[in-house]
N, C-alpha and C positions, 0 to 999 in steps of 0.2 A: 517280824513286820507283817502287818496284815496285807493280804493280797489286794492288789488294785482291782477296783470294780470294773467290770467290762462296760464299755460305753453302750448306752441304750440307743438302739437303732429303731427307727420306725419300720413298721411292716411294709413290705414292697407293695402291698395292696392298698395302703392308705391313700395314695394320690387318686387311685381309681374310685375309691369309695367317696372321697370328697367330690370328685368330678360327677359321679352319679347323683350324689345328694344335691349338689348345686344345680345339675340339670333337671332333677325332679322339681326343685323349687321354682326354677324358671318356667317349667311346663305348667305348674299349678298357677303361677302368677299370670302367665299368658292366657290360660283358660278363663281365669277370673276377669281379666281385663277385657276379653272378648265378650263375656257375659254382660259386663257393665256397659261397654261401649257399643255393643251390637245394636240395641234399640236406638241409640243416638245416631249412629251411622245410617240405620234404616230410615229414620225420620229425615235426615239431611238429604239422602238420595231420593227418598219419596217426594220431597219438595221439588224435585226436578222432573217429575213424571206427570202424566195425565192420569185421570181416574181409571181409565181403562188399563193403562200399563201397571198401575198399582195392584189391580185385581188379578191381572195376568201373571206378573212377575213381581211380587212384593219385595223380594230380597235381591233382585237383579239390578244391573246398571241401567240407567235410562237410555233408550235408543237415541233420542234427540233431546238433550237437556233443555228444559223449559225454564230458563233463567228469569223469565218474566213473572213466574210465581213469587220469586223473592223481590224483584225490583218493584213490582206493583204494590207490594205490601209496604216496603220501606219508603217509597215515594208518596204513599198515601197519607193524608192528614190523620185518619182514624188511628193508625198505629202509634203515632207520636202522642196523641191525646191519651190513649190508653196507657202508654208508657208513663206519662205524667201522673195519671191516676194511680198506677202501681207505686210510683215513687212517693206519692203523698201518703198512701196507706202504709208503706214500709217505714217511712220516716216517723210517722206518728206512732206506729206500734212499737218500734225499737226505742224511741225516746221515752215514752211513758213507761214501758216495761223496765227499762234500765233505771229510771229515776225511782219508781215505786219499789222495785225489788231491792235496790241498794239501801233504801231507808228501812225496809222491813228486815233485811239481813243485819243491818246495824243494830236494830232493836233486839232481835233474837240472839245476837252474838255477844254484844258488849254491855247491854243493860240487864240488870238482875231484878227480877220481880217474881212474885208468886205465880206458879202455873205457867212459866215460860216454856218449858219443854213440852208440856201437854198441849198448849196452844199451838206451838210450832208443829207438832206431830199432826194435829188436827188440820192445820193449814196446808201441810204437804199432801193431804189426801186429794187435793186438786190434781195431782199427777195421775191419779187413777181414772180420771174422767176426761177424755178428749172432747174437743168441741163438736165432733161429728155426732156424738150421741146426745147432745144437748141442744139440737137445732130448734126444737119446738119451744122449750122454755126461754131460750135466748131470743127467738123471734118475738115471743109475747112480751118479754121485758123491754126489748128495744122499741117495740111499737108503743108500749105504755109511756116511755119517756120521750117519744116523738122523734126518734132518730132513724126512722125508716127512710131509705133513699138519701142517706148522708154518709160521708166518709167515717164519721165517728161511730155510726152504727156498725161498721165493720171493725174499726180499730179497737174499740173498747172490749168486745168479746175476745179478740186476739190477745189483748193485754191481760185480761183476766185469766185466760188459760195459760199464758206464758209466765206469769209471775211466780207460781210455786216452784217450777224447775229453776228459774233464774235466782230466786231467793236461796234455794238449797245450795247452788254453786257458790254464791257470794258469801253465804254464812260460813262455809268451810274456810274460805280465805280470811275472813275477818277474825275468826277464832284462832287462826294460826299466828296472828300478830301478837307478840308478847305483851303482857300487861305492863312491863317496865317501860315500854315505849309510850304507852298511854299515860302513865304516871309522870313521865318526863315532860310530855306535852302539856299536861295540866299545870305542872310546876312552872313552865315557861309562860303561863298565862293563857293557854289555849282553852276555849270553851268546848262543850260537848260537840256541838255542830262543827266547830272549827277543827277538832280532832278528826271528825268524820270526813270533812271536805279536804283538809290539807294533808292528812296522814293516811287514813284508810283507803280512800279512793285511789291516790297515786300508787300505793303498794299493791292494789288489787287490779292493776291494769290487765294482766293476763286473763283473769276471770271476766272482767268487763268486755274485753275483746271477744271472748268466746260467746258471751251472751248476745253481743251485737251480731255476730256471724250467724248463730243459730236462729235468732228471731228474724233476721233478714230473710233467710232461706224459707222459714215457715210462712211468713206473711207474704212473701213474693209468690209462693206456689199455692196459696189458698184459693180454692175455687168455689166450694159450695156456699160458704158464708157470704161472699159478695153476690152470688147468684140469688141468695135468699133475701138479702137486705136491699140491694140496689135495683130499683125498677127503672131508673133513667139510664138508658144505654150510653149517654154521654159521660157517665161517671164510672163505667165499667173499667176494671183493670185489664191487663193483658191476658190473664188467664181466662177471661170470658170472651176474648176477641175471636176465638174459633167459631163462635156462634154466628158470626157475620157471613160465614161460608156455607151455612145450612139453609137451603131454599125449600120451597114447598114440594118440589119434585125430585130433589136429590141434594147431594153434598159434594162440593168440589174438594175431594180428598187430597189432591195434589197441593192445593193452597193451604189446606189444613196442616199438612205435613211441613210445609214451608214456614207457616206461622208458628208451629210448635218448635221448630228448629231455632227460629229467631228468639222465641221466648226463653229457650234454654241458654242462649249465649251469655246474657248478663249474669245469670245465676251460676253457671259453670265458671266463668272468669272470676267472679267474686269469690267463689269457694277456693279456686286454685290460689288466688292471691292471699287469702286469709286463713288457709287451713292450719297454719302454724299456731294461730291464736286458739283454735279449737283444741289442739293437742296440749299446749301449755296451760290453757284455762281449765280443762277437765282433768288433767293429771296432777295439778297442783302448782307446777312451774316453780319459779324462784321469786321470793319476795324481794323487790328492789326498791330502794328509796329514790 
């Protein structure tokens, strides 16, 4: 009879190694969290200081918190008007980007025509050119079509630079849908646009959610394009609101910090609530009917 195998016992050092490994992971994550949250915390605390305190102790606690830096901004009419302007730009940018990129992704993924792949590869070259390096041609083009000092003068360039990446994300989802499902939809009397609207879009909800989140964050944080296009300060978004605290002889840096902190609140909350859509949308997710 074969001898019984001796039971396999773990090394007595194994628990200590796991403890050290987990402790090292927590240490790294804590350091990364401090790096990420450090500037935000500095801005929040800086909004409770005077300009003199900021220059004297930029990273210290305020001696006497100046809550009026926040309350004066929130109770002012200008803040809410700029918030509305930002909402208009974000809504227009996200809606047009989503609609256009979905149609383009449908064409490049489900329709067969000569030169499709070549045209798609040429189209995605837009990912290599951010809007910041195209300010001059963008400004000239916007001026030629008469959209200077209008919301669409900001929205259309953001849409143009957001379409390539959004189309790339949606094309992958559309191509993953089996052709048998498309054939079944056509047999049931569904048209091409009906298949796109009633089958593809519901199945691509994770990708659509990711695009909405990404384009919202990009358009919300855009600074240079509104500064270039919008000359009427009544149409300025929140990102340009810090300019109201810059005077001829100085800048009220305490209120600038308070304004920046308030500007970050909607973006941070929106990202926290919708980060799951970014993860599922960019990693593929599950196709659900």
